[in-house]
Backbone as CSV, one residue per row, in Angstrom:
resi,resn,N_x,N_y,N_z,CA_x,CA_y,CA_z,C_x,C_y,C_z
1,UNK,-11.307,12.664,-5.173,-12.114,11.725,-4.428,-11.375,10.384,-4.274
2,UNK,-10.652,9.982,-5.337,-9.903,8.732,-5.302,-8.876,8.750,-4.174
3,UNK,-8.162,9.859,-4.056,-7.134,9.959,-3.022,-7.742,10.018,-1.631
4,UNK,-8.905,10.640,-1.519,-9.599,10.702,-0.236,-10.006,9.304,0.205
5,UNK,-10.483,8.503,-0.743,-10.865,7.125,-0.435,-9.648,6.321,0.009
6,UNK,-8.540,6.462,-0.712,-7.318,5.738,-0.344,-6.815,6.167,1.024
7,UNK,-6.890,7.454,1.301,-6.467,7.966,2.593,-7.346,7.403,3.700
8,UNK,-8.655,7.394,3.459,-9.593,6.849,4.440,-9.299,5.378,4.707
9,UNK,-9.079,4.589,3.632,-8.795,3.164,3.805,-7.516,2.943,4.598
10,UNK,-6.510,3.772,4.344,-5.245,3.645,5.073,-5.425,3.912,6.558
11,UNK,-6.130,5.001,6.896,-6.361,5.319,8.297,-7.247,4.279,8.957
12,UNK,-8.259,3.802,8.228,-9.164,2.797,8.770,-8.403,1.527,9.107
13,UNK,-7.537,1.105,8.206,-6.758,-0.108,8.428,-5.803,0.064,9.598
14,UNK,-5.131,1.210,9.663,-4.186,1.441,10.758,-4.908,1.473,12.095
15,UNK,-6.090,2.048,12.138,-6.810,2.156,13.401,-7.364,0.818,13.858
16,UNK,-7.542,-0.110,12.939,-8.086,-1.421,13.300,-7.008,-2.390,13.752
17,UNK,-5.783,-1.953,13.762,-4.705,-2.825,14.207,-3.936,-3.365,13.025
18,UNK,-2.651,-3.484,13.206,-1.807,-3.879,12.090,-1.825,-5.376,11.842
19,UNK,-1.859,-6.176,12.881,-1.766,-7.614,12.678,-3.082,-8.296,12.998
20,UNK,-3.424,-9.245,12.182,-4.536,-10.127,12.496,-3.897,-11.364,13.107
21,UNK,-4.197,-11.608,14.339,-3.640,-12.771,15.012,-4.730,-13.826,15.103
22,UNK,-4.405,-14.984,14.628,-5.340,-16.085,14.716,-5.362,-16.603,16.147
23,UNK,-6.357,-17.397,16.467,-6.508,-17.988,17.787,-5.192,-18.623,18.219
24,UNK,-4.669,-18.190,19.352,-3.353,-18.656,19.792,-3.320,-20.157,20.053
25,UNK,-4.474,-20.782,20.301,-4.485,-22.219,20.556,-4.239,-23.019,19.286
26,UNK,-4.392,-22.408,18.115,-4.197,-23.136,16.867,-2.795,-22.948,16.308
27,UNK,-2.025,-22.041,16.840,-0.657,-21.741,16.428,-0.541,-21.445,14.927
28,UNK,-1.511,-20.733,14.396,-1.447,-20.308,13.002,-0.664,-19.012,12.904
29,UNK,-0.045,-18.779,11.759,0.740,-17.549,11.600,-0.150,-16.304,11.546
30,UNK,0.481,-15.161,11.721,-0.196,-13.875,11.615,0.085,-13.270,10.252
31,UNK,-0.793,-12.357,9.858,-0.599,-11.653,8.603,-0.786,-10.165,8.884
32,UNK,0.047,-9.334,8.319,-0.050,-7.897,8.520,-1.029,-7.305,7.512
33,UNK,-2.210,-6.976,7.998,-3.227,-6.392,7.123,-2.759,-5.054,6.567
34,UNK,-2.105,-4.274,7.398,-1.622,-2.972,6.937,-0.646,-3.150,5.780
35,UNK,0.284,-4.093,5.923,1.291,-4.321,4.895,0.651,-4.821,3.596
36,UNK,-0.300,-5.736,3.717,-0.984,-6.275,2.534,-1.767,-5.171,1.823
37,UNK,-2.588,-4.422,2.573,-3.397,-3.368,1.965,-2.521,-2.273,1.367
38,UNK,-1.484,-1.888,2.085,-0.558,-0.878,1.588,0.095,-1.356,0.283
39,UNK,0.467,-2.613,0.241,1.061,-3.173,-0.969,0.108,-3.135,-2.151
40,UNK,-1.162,-3.495,-1.903,-2.135,-3.455,-2.998,-2.415,-2.017,-3.445
41,UNK,-2.543,-1.106,-2.496,-2.845,0.282,-2.851,-1.691,0.958,-3.590
42,UNK,-0.463,0.511,-3.311,0.715,1.120,-3.939,1.338,0.251,-5.034
43,UNK,0.628,-0.789,-5.445,1.142,-1.695,-6.477,2.524,-2.237,-6.145
44,UNK,2.758,-2.532,-4.880,4.058,-3.042,-4.431,3.986,-4.569,-4.336
45,UNK,4.269,-5.216,-5.455,4.173,-6.669,-5.522,5.165,-7.363,-4.595
46,UNK,6.327,-6.776,-4.406,7.325,-7.376,-3.512,6.829,-7.377,-2.070
47,UNK,6.185,-6.291,-1.648,5.670,-6.197,-0.283,4.561,-7.224,-0.056
48,UNK,3.659,-7.339,-1.010,2.566,-8.308,-0.900,3.129,-9.726,-0.872
49,UNK,4.025,-10.024,-1.803,4.614,-11.365,-1.873,5.359,-11.722,-0.597
50,UNK,6.120,-10.786,-0.062,6.879,-11.053,1.165,5.944,-11.402,2.318
51,UNK,4.858,-10.666,2.461,3.915,-10.906,3.556,3.195,-12.247,3.388
52,UNK,2.744,-12.531,2.176,2.039,-13.791,1.931,3.001,-14.972,2.052
53,UNK,4.207,-14.831,1.520,5.183,-15.929,1.629,5.564,-16.207,3.078
54,UNK,5.681,-15.164,3.889,5.975,-15.363,5.317,4.851,-16.158,5.981
55,UNK,3.614,-15.844,5.625,2.456,-16.581,6.145,2.527,-18.045,5.689
56,UNK,2.752,-18.250,4.407,2.779,-19.606,3.844,3.935,-20.446,4.381
57,UNK,5.060,-19.809,4.687,6.220,-20.549,5.204,5.929,-21.240,6.521
58,UNK,4.904,-20.793,7.220,4.535,-21.395,8.504,3.516,-22.523,8.351
59,UNK,3.126,-22.821,7.099,2.093,-23.826,6.847,2.648,-24.964,5.995
60,UNK,3.148,-26.023,6.621,3.684,-27.141,5.838,2.565,-27.876,5.095
61,UNK,2.924,-28.500,3.982,1.897,-29.238,3.247,1.510,-30.496,4.017
62,UNK,0.267,-30.910,3.835,-0.282,-32.056,4.536,-1.016,-32.912,3.507
63,UNK,-0.297,-33.819,2.881,-0.884,-34.616,1.805,-1.877,-35.639,2.336
64,UNK,-2.837,-35.949,1.479,-3.837,-36.973,1.788,-4.302,-37.576,0.470
65,UNK,-5.167,-38.565,0.535,-5.694,-39.159,-0.694,-6.530,-38.136,-1.472
66,UNK,-7.214,-37.253,-0.752,-8.048,-36.241,-1.390,-7.237,-35.048,-1.900
67,UNK,-6.073,-34.821,-1.316,-5.251,-33.661,-1.669,-3.791,-34.102,-1.762
68,UNK,-3.398,-34.572,-2.920,-2.044,-35.113,-3.085,-0.963,-34.050,-2.943
69,UNK,-1.302,-32.769,-3.185,-0.328,-31.693,-3.021,-0.251,-31.212,-1.573
70,UNK,-1.333,-31.372,-0.839,-1.339,-31.052,0.583,-1.483,-29.588,0.947
71,UNK,-2.030,-28.772,0.036,-2.134,-27.337,0.315,-3.558,-26.786,0.290
72,UNK,-4.550,-27.627,0.093,-5.929,-27.128,0.032,-6.292,-26.381,1.317
73,UNK,-6.063,-26.985,2.458,-6.388,-26.334,3.734,-5.559,-25.069,3.935
74,UNK,-4.278,-25.110,3.550,-3.417,-23.931,3.687,-3.923,-22.775,2.828
75,UNK,-4.372,-23.098,1.623,-4.910,-22.068,0.730,-6.158,-21.446,1.338
76,UNK,-7.017,-22.274,1.896,-8.233,-21.764,2.543,-7.904,-20.923,3.777
77,UNK,-6.855,-21.312,4.522,-6.431,-20.512,5.676,-5.914,-19.144,5.237
78,UNK,-5.190,-19.094,4.133,-4.703,-17.818,3.606,-5.875,-16.930,3.201
79,UNK,-6.850,-17.497,2.508,-8.032,-16.719,2.105,-8.766,-16.209,3.348
80,UNK,-8.904,-17.058,4.351,-9.563,-16.653,5.600,-8.802,-15.520,6.286
81,UNK,-7.476,-15.629,6.344,-6.658,-14.584,6.977,-6.796,-13.263,6.218
82,UNK,-6.777,-13.316,4.895,-6.937,-12.099,4.099,-8.318,-11.476,4.310
83,UNK,-9.343,-12.314,4.441,-10.706,-11.807,4.650,-10.899,-11.188,6.029
84,UNK,-10.021,-11.466,6.958,-10.092,-10.834,8.272,-9.552,-9.412,8.240
85,UNK,-8.878,-9.053,7.179,-8.316,-7.708,7.036,-9.415,-6.741,6.594
86,UNK,-9.526,-5.598,7.283,-10.497,-4.591,6.851,-10.180,-4.150,5.422
87,UNK,-11.199,-3.940,4.646,-11.084,-3.424,3.269,-10.548,-4.428,2.262
88,UNK,-10.412,-5.697,2.646,-9.962,-6.719,1.699,-10.989,-7.841,1.657
89,UNK,-11.362,-8.212,0.435,-12.232,-9.367,0.236,-11.491,-10.340,-0.671
90,UNK,-11.186,-11.515,-0.140,-10.448,-12.526,-0.895,-11.371,-13.685,-1.229
91,UNK,-11.188,-14.217,-2.431,-11.998,-15.350,-2.870,-11.108,-16.329,-3.624
92,UNK,-11.176,-17.586,-3.225,-10.427,-18.626,-3.922,-11.162,-18.963,-5.209
93,UNK,-10.527,-18.697,-6.345,-11.131,-19.035,-7.630,-10.925,-20.501,-7.962
94,UNK,-9.717,-20.999,-7.694,-9.461,-22.402,-7.969,-8.212,-22.853,-7.209
95,UNK,-8.237,-24.129,-6.847,-7.108,-24.724,-6.140,-6.379,-25.672,-7.097
96,UNK,-5.086,-25.445,-7.273,-4.230,-26.285,-8.120,-4.847,-26.512,-9.497
97,UNK,-5.497,-25.482,-10.009,-6.221,-25.611,-11.276,-5.359,-25.287,-12.490
98,UNK,-4.290,-24.558,-12.289,-3.398,-24.239,-13.403,-2.316,-25.312,-13.428
99,UNK,-2.362,-26.138,-14.420,-1.522,-27.344,-14.481,-0.133,-27.036,-15.000
100,UNK,0.598,-26.265,-14.231,1.997,-25.981,-14.541,2.852,-26.827,-13.604
101,UNK,4.138,-26.653,-13.664,5.054,-27.340,-12.741,5.737,-26.305,-11.872
102,UNK,5.413,-26.146,-10.616,4.323,-26.824,-9.909,2.964,-26.211,-10.256
103,UNK,1.918,-26.889,-9.844,0.550,-26.401,-10.074,0.357,-25.058,-9.376
104,UNK,-0.647,-24.316,-9.815,-0.929,-23.004,-9.227,-2.400,-22.890,-8.854
105,UNK,-2.640,-22.114,-7.810,-3.992,-21.740,-7.391,-4.175,-20.256,-7.645
106,UNK,-5.440,-19.839,-7.769,-5.711,-18.425,-8.017,-6.681,-17.875,-6.980
107,UNK,-6.313,-16.711,-6.429,-7.134,-15.982,-5.462,-7.428,-14.603,-6.049
108,UNK,-8.683,-14.175,-5.958,-9.054,-12.825,-6.386,-9.205,-11.961,-5.144
109,UNK,-8.664,-10.752,-5.221,-8.731,-9.783,-4.125,-9.525,-8.575,-4.613
110,UNK,-10.509,-8.144,-3.820,-11.228,-6.900,-4.083,-10.901,-5.953,-2.942
111,UNK,-10.482,-4.734,-3.300,-10.070,-3.742,-2.308,-11.234,-2.819,-1.978
112,UNK,-11.685,-2.889,-0.719,-12.680,-1.995,-0.134,-13.716,-1.404,-1.057
113,UNK,-14.032,-0.154,-0.806,-15.086,0.525,-1.548,-14.653,0.907,-2.953
114,UNK,-13.361,0.809,-3.252,-12.904,1.141,-4.598,-13.327,0.072,-5.589
115,UNK,-13.544,-1.149,-5.112,-13.922,-2.243,-5.981,-12.786,-2.700,-6.885
116,UNK,-11.605,-2.196,-6.643,-10.443,-2.556,-7.458,-10.117,-4.035,-7.254
117,UNK,-9.970,-4.774,-8.345,-9.687,-6.202,-8.262,-8.246,-6.492,-8.646
118,UNK,-7.671,-7.405,-7.896,-6.312,-7.892,-8.159,-6.353,-9.409,-8.072
119,UNK,-5.334,-10.037,-8.547,-5.256,-11.483,-8.488,-3.925,-11.943,-7.935
120,UNK,-3.941,-13.093,-7.305,-2.730,-13.718,-6.774,-2.675,-15.141,-7.315
121,UNK,-1.559,-15.494,-7.904,-1.307,-16.880,-8.280,-0.318,-17.447,-7.271
122,UNK,-0.650,-18.614,-6.738,0.197,-19.283,-5.753,0.724,-20.587,-6.313
123,UNK,2.031,-20.805,-6.179,2.569,-22.127,-6.444,2.098,-23.044,-5.326
124,UNK,1.614,-24.228,-5.685,1.239,-25.221,-4.682,2.031,-26.509,-4.966
125,UNK,3.315,-26.480,-4.621,4.191,-27.605,-4.960,4.021,-28.788,-4.009
126,UNK,4.340,-29.933,-4.535,4.373,-31.132,-3.714,5.639,-31.085,-2.862
127,UNK,5.561,-31.487,-1.613,6.718,-31.655,-0.724,7.375,-30.376,-0.228
128,UNK,6.762,-29.225,-0.415,7.310,-27.988,0.130,6.174,-26.977,0.316
129,UNK,6.509,-25.794,0.846,5.480,-24.799,1.163,5.008,-24.051,-0.078
130,UNK,3.808,-23.472,0.026,3.264,-22.639,-1.053,4.042,-21.327,-1.086
131,UNK,3.979,-20.663,-2.242,4.557,-19.331,-2.351,3.898,-18.584,-3.512
132,UNK,4.026,-17.280,-3.492,3.446,-16.450,-4.526,4.180,-16.682,-5.844
133,UNK,3.412,-16.914,-6.880,3.955,-17.008,-8.231,3.923,-15.626,-8.889
134,UNK,2.759,-14.970,-8.815,2.631,-13.631,-9.379,1.413,-12.931,-8.804
135,UNK,1.437,-11.619,-8.940,0.324,-10.769,-8.529,-0.035,-9.924,-9.744
136,UNK,-1.305,-9.896,-10.060,-1.727,-9.166,-11.252,-2.968,-8.358,-10.993
């Protein structure tokens, strides 16, 4: 039954289109839902990181008095892009809450009907783009 569910999710994702393209008037990057879901289903951390980092590389930090690191909006855009993918539910647990150098944010991912949960830690550095720290 587990394999049938995974097979169904794979076909469902492929049939819904590989790329989620954001509104072209906003010039936001695209994310490959197929690549992200495939990476999570196959425990391929490199594939997931590559896709998320490519997305983040297109989002420069925008510092303000309220957000000295400048990645709050970018983090929310990443969560929104992931939530547009069929079979993926992303939730921002915290922004820049892990006080390391650089600070880290945490996103929880739930995969479709399997309910399988994964986590993403993102570096949110000052003066440069966000990137994946780890996937667990």
